C-alpha positions as semicolon CSV with decimal commas, in nm:
position;residue;x (nm);y (nm);z (nm)
1;M;5,184;1,325;0,479
2;G;5,405;1,331;0,199
3;I;5,428;1,608;-0,100
4;K;5,315;1,322;-0,309
5;D;4,999;1,241;-0,120
6;Q;4,937;1,614;-0,097
7;F;4,948;1,634;-0,510
8;Q;4,734;1,283;-0,499
9;D;4,486;1,489;-0,282
10;K;4,481;1,789;-0,478
11;A;4,419;1,592;-0,817
12;E;4,143;1,386;-0,657
13;R;3,957;1,727;-0,516
14;M;4,019;1,910;-0,836
15;Q;3,843;1,638;-1,053
16;Q;3,575;1,606;-0,820
17;Q;3,505;1,979;-0,856
18;G;3,535;1,926;-1,222
19;K;3,250;1,684;-1,196
20;Q;3,051;1,877;-0,986
21;R;3,086;2,188;-1,243
22;A;2,990;1,958;-1,583
23;E;2,714;1,830;-1,375
24;Q;2,568;2,185;-1,291
25;A;2,625;2,315;-1,632
26;K;2,426;1,986;-1,737
27;D;2,146;2,098;-1,526
28;Q;2,151;2,440;-1,605
29;L;2,111;2,360;-2,008
30;Q;1,839;2,127;-1,927
31;N;1,653;2,387;-1,741
32;R;1,675;2,634;-2,023
33;D;1,580;2,407;-2,282
34;R;1,265;2,319;-2,067
35;R;1,171;2,675;-2,032
36;R;1,233;2,755;-2,404
37;D;1,010;2,428;-2,446
38;E;0,745;2,601;-2,205
39;D;0,716;2,931;-2,384
40;E;0,715;2,781;-2,719
41;T;0,408;2,553;-2,605
42;D;0,234;2,851;-2,434
43;P;0,282;3,176;-2,634
44;S;-0,020;3,338;-2,494
45;S;0,212;3,403;-2,178
46;R;0,479;3,582;-2,354
47;R;0,205;3,795;-2,526
48;R;0,014;3,869;-2,198
49;D;0,393;3,980;-2,034
50;A;0,425;4,210;-2,371
51;E;0,112;4,365;-2,307
52;D;0,166;4,425;-1,941
53;R;0,446;4,588;-2,032
54;L;0,281;4,828;-2,275
55;D;0,000;4,898;-2,031
56;E;0,286;5,008;-1,741
57;S;0,443;5,222;-2,031
58;F;0,122;5,396;-2,105
59;D;0,044;5,435;-1,717
60;A;0,380;5,643;-1,652
């Protein structure tokens, strides 16, 4: 395998890695947005969490 082939292979691998990282970042953003939407539609869950933490602090 010549040097040119090695560089070409490395460039292709780097390009594939870049695509995978971009896809992962896109998925993470979508998941974060989805969680935020769920929190906004169910504010009682946040209130419940806050009350649980408050109760725990009084128990200590």
